[in-house]
N, C-alpha and C positions, 0 to 999 in steps of 0.2 A: 184529702185523706179518704181512703177507701173505707167501705163498710167493715172490712176485716180488721181494721186498726181500732185500737181501744185507747182511751185516756185513763191512765192509772193515777190515782190521787196518792200523794206521798206526804207524810208528816214532816220529813226532812230529807235533804240530799246533800252529799259532799261532792264537789266538782273540783278537779285539779287540772289546771292548764299548764302545759309543759312544752318547751322547745328551746331553740337556740336563743341566746341573749337578744338577737336582732329580730326575732319572730313576733315581738309585741305581745307576749303572753301576760305581762304585767298590766298593760292597757286593756286587753280583752277581759281579763279577770276582773279588773276594776269596773269596767263598763257593765258587765253582767251583774256584778254585785250591786251597782247603783240601780240597775233595772229592777232587781229583786226588792231592794229597799223601797223604791218608789211605789211598787205594787203593794207593799205592806208586809213583806216577809221580814223575819228576824235574820240577821246575817252576822257572821264572824269570819274574818279573812286572815290569811297568812301569806305574805309575799316571800319567795325563796330565791335568793340571788346566789350565783356562783361566786366562789371565793376569788377566782382568777379575774384579773382586769379584763382580758379578752382572750379566752381560750379558743383554740382552733375550731372552726365551724364544724358541727356534726359530731363532736367528741363528747364523751361523758362529762368531762369537767366543765363544759360550757353550757350545760343545761340550766335554764332558768325556769322557775315555776311560780304558780300563784294558786292558792287553795281557798275556796269559799264554802262555807257551811250555811245552807239556806234552810229555814224552818218555818213551820206554821205556828210554832210555840217558841218559848224562850230558848235562845241559843247562847251557850256560854263559851264555846271553844271553836276553833276552825275545823274541828272534826279529826277523826283518825283515818281509817282506810276510806279511799274515795269510791263513790258509786259510779262516777263518770271521769274518764281521763281523756283529755285532748292531747294527743302526741303528734307533734309536728315533724318528728323524725325518729329513726330507730334508737338513737341515744336517749331521747326522752322516754321512750317505752322501757328501755332497759333500766334506767335510773329509778323509775317509778314502779318497777315490778312488785316490790314489797310494800308499796303504798296504796295499792288498790285491792278491792274485794275480788274474790275468785270469780264472781259473776258480773263484774263491772262492765259498763258500756265503754268501749274504747273507740274514739273517733280519731282516725289517723290519716295523714296526708299520704295517699298511695304513691304519689310521684316521688316522695322523699325516701321511700323504702327500696332504693336501688342498690346494686352491688357495692358501689363506692361508699355510700352512707352506712350500709350494713357492716362493712369492713371497719370503718372508723369507730363504730360502736362496739366492735369486738365480737360480732356474730360470725359463726363459721358455716352457717347454712343460709339458704334463701327464705327460710320460714322462721322468723324471730319469735313468733307466738308459740310455735311448737317447741322451739329451743328453750324458751323461758317457762315452758309447761303452763301456758295460759290458755288451756283448752276450754275453760268454762266462760270466757269473756264473750260479750256480745259485740261483734266487730262491725264498725262502719268505716270501710276503706273508701275514702273520697279522693278523687284526683284533684286536690285543692290547687296545687301549683299550676297545672295545665289549664284548669278552668278559669283561674284568675287571669292568666296570660291571655287566653282567648277573649275573655270578657273586656279586657282593657287594651286590646290590640289596636284599636282605633284612637286611643287617647294619645295625648302629646307627652305622656310621662315616659321616662327612661325605664329600662328593665329593672333596675334596682328599686326604683320607686314603686313600680308595679308589684313587685314581690313583697313589699312592705304591707300590701293590702290583704295578704293571705289570712291574717288574723281576723279580718272582718268576715271572711267566708266562714271561719270557724264559729264566730259569734252568731251569724245567721243560722247555722246548723243548730246551735244551742237554743236559739229562739224557737225554732221549729220543734225541737225535742221536748221543750218544756212549755209549749203553748204560750209563749210570750208574744204579745202583739208586736209585730215588727215596727209599727209606727212609733212605739215608745223608744226603741233603739235608734231610730232615725232622728228623733228629736234630740237625743243625747249627742249624737254625732254632729248634728247641725250646730249645737251649742259649743262643742269642743273645737270643731274645725271651721268656725265661722270666718276666720281670717285667712283661711287657705282654701279657696273655692275649688281649685283643681283636685286637691286631696279629698275634700268633702265629697265631690261628685263621684270620684273613683270608689271611695269607701262605701257610699250609699248603694252604688251599683253592685259591688261585690257582696255586701251584706244581704241584699235581696237575692242574689244568685245562690248564696249559701242556704237561705231559707227555702227557696224554691227547689233546690236540689234535694233537700230532705223531704219536702212535701211530695214531690213528684217521683223521685227514685226509690224512696223507702216508704211508700204510702201504706204498706201493710204492717209497718213496725209500730209497736205500742209506744205512745208518747206519754209524757208525764205532766203533772200539775201539782204545785205546792200552794195550798190555800194561804191567804194573808193572815197575819196574826191579829187577834182581837185585842186592840189597844185603846186606851183612853184618847179622846180627841185632844189634839195639841200640835205644836210645832216640833218636829223631830229633825235631827241632823246626824250625820255619820262622823266619826272621829277615828283617825289613825293612831296607832300606838305611839308613834313619834310625836304627834301633835299633843296627845294626852300627857306624855312625859314632859314636854316643854311647858304646857299649862300647869302641870303639877309642880314643877320647879318654881314657876312664877308665884303660884299660890303659897307654896311653902316659904318662900322668901318673904312674902307679904305677912304671913302669920308670925314669922320669926322676927319681923321688924328689921330685916337686913336687906341691903341691895344684892341683887343676883349677878354673879359673874360666871360665865361659861368659857373655859379654855378648851379648844377642841381642834382636832385635825380631821378634815373631811374623809369619810370612808362610808361607802354604801353598806347598809341602808341607814346608818346613824346620822348621815349628813343633814337629814331633814330636821333634826333637833336643833342643830346650829343655825340652819336657815330660819326656822320658826322664831327662835329667840333673837336673832339678829334684826328681825323686823319689829321687835318690841322695845325700841328705844323710848317710846312714849311712856313705858312703864318703868323706866330707869334701869332696864336690863343692859348689862355690858357683856360683849362677846369678843373673843380673841381667836383668830384662826392661826394656829401654831404651825411650825414647820414639820412636826411629826407628833406621834401620840405621846411620847415621853415628855416633850415640851408642853403639850396640852395639859397633862395632869399636874406638872410642876407649877404652871401658872395658876391652876385652880387652887393648889395648896397655898401658894404665895398670896393669892387674893383672900383666902379665908383668914390668914394671919393678919391681913390688913382690914378685917372687919366686914368682909363680904360673905355671903353664902356661896362658897366656891363649888363648882361642879365641872365635870368633864363628861364626854360621851365618846363611845367607840363601838366597834363591832369586830368579831372574829379575830383576824390576825393582829389588829390593833390592840386587842386585849392581851394577846400573847406577848406583845412588846412591852406593855405596861407592867406585866408581872414577871 
């Protein structure tokens, strides 16, 4: 980093990851959240899934997102407007226009902002930032796709597998931007991909490329740092909302002195509740995977008449069917 660059200390920051469903934004957001938590920051996260099963690539309806609120003090929500947006394509930028601050930092894959993808996202000019009136944002246009292809050109991976590593480049850029030691991110990847050595090797290489790109190409850009939270010594863990819901149902059934029954039809992101409870037969939990949402709620009602604490779970369109 050059002498012109400065490190700005922040009390909190909201980061939003956004791209196509296959761009790995959920994983990238989850990894950065874990890195922040390991460092000692308070975090609150919010995954955002498209309603469509598989929308056409590059379209507005196919955008998937993940938001994390990182703080040096107590954090109670995933945050409102984002300070930083990672936009892997024009559709991600357009969908999140109203979800970022006027002076937000936008990290975008320059290779994805071509005429074809701009048209898919409904842009009529070749300057989407001007078209969306995003004149105040701090823009980092990085040729992520082409750099990842060049980096892994000598690997034995096919093109589709190579492109799946783009999210690691974005993670490396974020590690640079927030002065997160890259070795921490490497340790996380080594743990997650230990059984896939080829994928691990590729992801580690691309992660380092993203970090070095930020460090070398944008050396005069101010970077940031969020101090760790002052907390009592102890053992801490993270918990997802779906996990907490499942555990709460188990605890509620225990307090009520009733066996727990969950009748549910799998639907993202509520499926995790069914999966979590299905693994707890040791606690007497009974689960039933129904053929649709209506059958799921009907089995829960029937189970409650039979003396169980009956429950069901759903999300989005499933709730519409049940009502």
